[in-house]
C-alpha positions as CSV (number, residue, x, y, z in Angstrom):
1,M,143.5,60.4,71.4
2,I,145.4,58.6,69.9
3,K,146.3,55.1,71.5
4,T,148.6,52.4,70.8
5,I,147.7,49.2,70.5
6,V,150.7,47.3,68.6
7,N,154.5,48.0,69.4
8,T,156.3,45.3,68.0
9,E,160.2,45.5,67.2
10,L,161.2,45.5,63.8
11,P,164.5,44.7,61.9
12,L,166.4,47.7,61.7
13,A,165.3,50.0,64.8
14,E,162.2,50.1,63.1
15,R,158.7,49.4,65.0
16,L,154.5,47.9,63.9
17,L,152.2,50.4,65.0
18,V,148.7,49.4,65.3
19,R,147.3,52.6,66.6
20,K,143.3,54.4,67.2
21,N,141.7,57.1,67.4
22,V,139.1,57.6,70.6
23,I,136.9,60.2,70.4
24,S,134.3,60.7,73.7
25,H,131.8,62.6,74.8
26,G,128.6,63.1,77.1
27,N,127.5,60.3,79.4
28,G,126.7,56.8,76.9
29,K,128.9,54.0,78.0
30,K,128.2,52.6,73.8
31,R,131.5,51.8,72.0
32,F,131.2,51.8,68.2
33,C,134.4,51.1,66.4
34,I,135.4,51.1,62.7
35,V,138.4,48.8,61.5
36,T,139.6,48.7,58.1
37,G,143.6,48.7,56.5
38,T,143.6,44.3,57.4
39,H,144.3,43.5,53.7
40,G,147.1,46.6,52.2
41,D,145.4,46.5,49.4
42,E,141.9,48.0,50.3
43,L,141.8,51.8,50.7
44,E,137.9,52.0,50.4
45,G,138.1,52.6,54.5
46,Q,141.2,55.1,54.7
47,M,138.4,57.6,53.3
48,V,135.6,56.4,55.5
49,C,137.8,56.8,58.7
50,Y,139.4,59.8,58.0
51,E,135.5,61.3,57.3
52,M,133.9,59.8,60.3
53,A,136.7,61.3,62.5
54,R,136.7,64.5,60.7
55,L,132.5,64.8,61.3
56,V,132.7,63.6,64.9
57,Q,135.0,66.0,65.8
58,Q,133.3,68.7,64.4
59,N,130.6,67.8,65.9
60,I,131.4,66.6,69.3
61,D,128.3,67.8,70.7
62,K,126.1,65.7,69.4
63,L,128.6,62.2,70.1
64,D,127.5,60.1,73.3
65,G,129.5,57.7,74.0
66,T,132.2,56.6,72.3
67,V,133.5,55.8,68.4
68,E,137.3,54.1,67.9
69,I,138.9,54.3,64.8
70,Y,141.1,52.0,63.3
71,P,142.5,53.1,60.1
72,S,145.2,50.4,59.7
73,L,145.1,47.1,61.0
74,N,147.8,45.7,59.1
75,P,150.3,48.5,58.8
76,L,153.3,46.7,56.4
77,G,150.4,45.8,54.0
78,I,149.4,49.4,53.2
79,D,152.7,51.1,53.0
80,T,154.1,48.0,50.7
81,I,150.6,48.1,48.9
82,Q,149.6,44.4,49.1
83,R,147.2,42.6,50.5
84,G,148.5,40.5,53.1
85,I,151.5,40.8,55.5
86,P,154.8,41.7,53.9
87,N,157.6,38.9,54.3
88,F,155.2,36.7,55.9
89,D,153.0,35.3,52.7
90,L,149.9,35.4,55.0
91,D,146.5,37.2,54.8
92,M,146.0,38.7,57.7
93,N,142.1,37.6,58.2
94,R,143.2,34.4,58.2
95,I,144.7,34.6,61.7
96,F,142.1,35.8,63.8
97,P,141.5,35.1,67.1
98,G,145.6,35.0,66.8
99,S,148.2,34.3,70.1
100,E,149.6,35.7,72.5
101,H,152.5,33.5,72.8
102,G,152.8,32.9,69.0
103,T,154.4,34.7,65.4
104,M,154.0,38.9,65.2
105,A,151.5,38.2,62.8
106,E,149.4,35.8,65.2
107,Q,150.4,38.1,68.4
108,T,149.2,41.4,66.6
109,A,146.1,39.9,65.2
110,F,145.6,38.9,69.0
111,R,146.2,42.1,70.6
112,I,143.8,43.8,67.9
113,C,141.0,41.1,69.2
114,E,141.7,41.5,72.5
115,D,141.1,45.4,72.1
116,L,137.8,45.3,70.4
117,K,136.3,42.9,72.4
118,G,132.9,44.1,74.4
119,A,132.2,46.7,72.1
120,D,128.6,47.7,71.5
121,M,129.4,46.9,67.0
122,V,132.4,47.1,65.3
123,L,132.5,47.9,61.9
124,D,134.7,46.2,59.4
125,I,135.5,47.7,56.4
126,H,137.0,46.0,53.4
127,S,136.8,46.5,49.6
128,S,137.1,44.2,46.6
129,N,140.5,42.9,45.0
130,L,141.9,44.1,41.9
131,Y,140.0,42.3,39.6
132,L,136.1,42.7,40.9
133,R,134.4,45.5,41.4
134,E,131.6,45.3,44.5
135,S,128.0,47.2,45.3
136,P,128.5,48.4,48.9
137,Q,127.2,45.2,50.6
138,V,127.1,44.1,54.3
139,R,127.9,40.2,54.6
140,I,126.7,38.5,57.6
141,N,127.2,35.0,59.0
142,V,123.4,33.3,59.2
143,L,124.6,32.2,62.8
144,N,124.5,35.7,63.3
145,E,121.9,36.4,61.3
146,K,119.2,37.9,63.5
147,E,121.0,40.1,65.7
148,L,123.2,41.9,63.0
149,V,120.6,41.8,59.7
150,P,118.2,44.6,61.7
151,M,121.7,46.4,62.4
152,A,122.7,46.4,58.4
153,E,119.9,47.7,57.3
154,H,120.5,51.4,59.4
155,L,123.7,51.3,56.8
156,G,121.6,52.0,54.0
157,V,124.1,49.6,51.8
158,D,122.7,48.2,48.2
159,F,123.3,44.4,49.7
160,I,123.4,42.4,52.4
161,W,124.4,38.8,51.6
162,V,123.7,36.0,54.4
163,H,126.3,33.5,54.2
164,D,125.6,29.7,54.6
165,A,127.6,28.8,57.8
166,A,130.1,26.8,56.0
167,T,131.0,29.3,53.8
168,V,132.7,31.8,56.8
169,L,135.8,31.6,57.6
170,E,136.7,30.5,61.2
171,A,139.6,33.0,61.5
172,T,138.5,35.9,60.1
173,L,137.7,39.0,62.4
174,A,134.3,38.8,62.0
175,H,133.6,35.6,63.2
176,S,135.7,35.9,66.2
177,L,134.5,38.8,67.6
178,N,130.5,37.6,66.6
179,S,131.4,34.0,68.1
180,T,132.4,35.8,71.3
181,G,129.5,38.4,71.8
182,T,131.0,41.1,69.9
183,P,128.4,41.8,67.4
184,C,130.9,43.0,63.9
185,L,129.4,43.5,60.4
186,V,131.7,43.1,57.0
187,V,131.2,45.9,54.6
188,E,132.5,45.4,51.4
189,M,132.9,47.6,48.3
190,G,134.8,49.6,45.4
191,V,137.6,47.4,43.8
192,G,141.1,47.2,45.0
193,Q,143.6,49.9,45.5
194,R,141.3,53.1,44.5
195,I,138.9,55.1,46.8
196,N,135.1,56.0,45.4
197,H,133.8,58.5,47.1
198,G,130.5,58.2,46.5
199,M,130.2,55.0,48.5
200,C,132.5,56.0,51.4
201,N,130.3,59.1,51.8
202,H,127.5,57.2,51.7
203,L,128.6,54.5,53.6
204,V,129.5,57.9,56.2
205,E,126.0,58.7,56.3
206,G,125.0,55.1,57.0
207,I,127.2,54.7,60.3
208,F,125.8,57.9,61.8
209,N,121.9,56.5,61.0
210,L,123.2,53.5,62.7
211,M,125.1,55.7,65.8
212,K,121.8,57.4,66.1
213,E,119.8,54.3,66.0
214,M,122.2,53.0,68.7
215,G,121.0,56.3,70.8
216,M,124.8,57.0,70.2
217,W,124.3,60.0,68.0
218,T,121.6,63.3,68.5
219,G,122.6,65.3,65.1
220,D,120.4,65.3,62.2
221,V,121.1,62.1,59.7
222,K,120.3,61.0,56.6
223,E,117.1,59.1,56.2
224,M,118.7,55.5,54.5
225,Q,116.6,53.1,52.5
226,S,117.6,49.2,53.1
227,G,118.9,47.3,50.7
228,I,118.3,43.8,49.5
229,V,118.3,41.2,52.0
230,C,119.8,38.2,50.6
231,K,119.1,34.6,52.3
232,G,119.7,31.2,50.6
233,D,121.0,30.5,47.9
234,H,120.0,32.9,45.8
235,V,123.1,34.4,43.9
236,E,123.7,33.3,40.4
237,F,127.8,33.2,39.8
238,L,129.2,34.4,35.8
239,N,132.2,32.5,35.6
240,A,134.6,32.8,32.0
241,E,133.9,30.0,29.4
242,C,136.7,31.1,27.7
243,S,140.3,32.7,28.0
244,G,140.2,36.6,26.6
245,V,139.5,40.0,26.7
246,F,136.5,40.6,28.7
247,L,134.9,43.9,28.4
248,T,131.7,45.3,29.0
249,E,130.2,48.8,30.2
250,L,127.9,47.6,33.2
251,R,128.5,49.1,36.7
252,T,127.8,47.3,39.2
253,G,123.7,48.3,41.6
254,I,121.7,48.2,38.4
255,N,118.9,45.3,37.8
256,V,119.5,43.1,34.9
257,T,117.1,40.9,33.0
258,K,117.1,37.1,31.8
259,G,119.3,37.4,28.2
260,Q,121.1,40.6,28.6
261,S,124.3,41.0,27.5
262,I,126.8,41.4,30.4
263,G,129.4,41.9,28.4
264,Q,131.5,40.1,25.5
265,I,135.3,38.0,25.9
266,V,137.2,39.3,22.8
267,N,139.9,37.6,20.9
268,A,142.3,41.0,20.8
269,L,144.9,39.4,18.5
270,T,142.3,37.9,15.8
271,G,139.4,40.5,16.1
272,E,136.9,38.2,17.5
273,I,134.2,38.0,20.0
274,L,134.7,34.3,22.1
275,S,131.8,35.1,23.9
276,D,128.9,36.9,24.9
277,V,128.1,36.7,27.9
278,K,124.6,36.5,29.0
279,S,122.3,36.8,32.8
280,P,120.6,33.3,33.1
281,V,118.1,35.5,35.1
282,D,116.6,38.8,36.1
283,G,118.1,39.7,39.6
284,F,120.9,42.7,40.9
285,L,123.8,42.7,39.5
286,F,126.0,44.0,42.4
287,T,129.5,42.1,41.5
288,I,131.0,42.9,38.1
289,R,134.7,42.4,36.9
290,A,136.7,44.7,37.0
291,Y,140.1,43.1,35.9
292,P,139.6,42.8,31.9
293,I,142.2,40.1,31.7
294,V,140.3,36.6,32.2
295,Y,140.8,32.5,32.0
296,E,138.7,30.0,31.7
297,G,136.6,29.8,35.2
298,S,137.5,33.4,36.0
299,L,134.8,35.0,37.7
300,M,133.0,37.5,35.9
301,A,129.6,39.0,37.7
302,R,127.1,37.7,40.5
303,I,123.2,38.8,40.6
304,Y,121.2,38.5,42.9
305,H,117.8,36.9,42.1
306,A,115.0,36.1,44.1
C-alpha cells in the first residue's frame, strides 16, 4: 500500500511528495523501515528499495510483520541530481528532527521523523559522495553501541565503524531517532551518482538476515559473516601532500600492508610522480579516492588497523 507522508504545495502548481510503500502480512507486530534518498546524489538505496519491495511482495507468505520502504526523503534533490534540497542550499541530514511550524524543509523533516518513530528498526541507506568510494559499512554512535552493534553484525557488511559521540552530528536522522528510542542503523557504501549492483544485492541479503533474526522473516536467508568492528581510534586517514592527479588501481575491501603503495599523485603536464602514497599501517582499506583530482589535504584513503 502506497501512503503519502508529506504533501506540500510548491510554486507553479507542483507538489513535494514523500511516499512510502507499506507491506504487511501475518500477525507479527514488528516494523522494519528502510529509508534512503536523503541526499539526492546518493543512489545505491534506490536499488535496495526496489529489490526489497519486489522480493518481499513475491514472498509475502514469509513475512510476519510490516516492512515500510521510503525510497526518496529528498525527492527534489534526486530530481535535480543535487546532494541537498534545491533552492535552500541545505543538507537535509542536518535539519532533523525538524519543526512542525518551521520552513518547508523543517516541516518535511519533522513529518518524516514522526512517521518513523516507534519502528523496531530503521535502516538509513547512504552512498558516498562523488569523491570517495566506500566499502559497505555501518556507522554507529558510541552511545548506541551496545544495542546497535549486534544488530549491525547480522547485515554482513565489511565494516562497522563505532564513532565517538563528539563526531556525530545531532541533526542527522539517525541521531534524532536513536535519541528518542527508535533504533536506526546508518549504511554507507559505493560512490555518489552510481549504483553498485553487487553491494546492493549483498545488503538486501543482509536485511533479510536481520529480519529473520528479529522474527519477521520465515524464509531461507544467506548466512552472513560479521564484518570488522572498529571501536576507538583505529582508523588512519591518508591525505594528499600536494595537488595533482591521483592514480590508483586498488579497490576497497582489501587488506594492505605497511609501506604498500596505495597510488601516486602525478603531474599530467610534466610526467612527474609528485607523491607515492604508501600505507602507514597494516590494515583494511575501506575508503579509496574515486575522483582523481586532489589538492593538498584531500582525503585519499581510510585504513582500519587493529
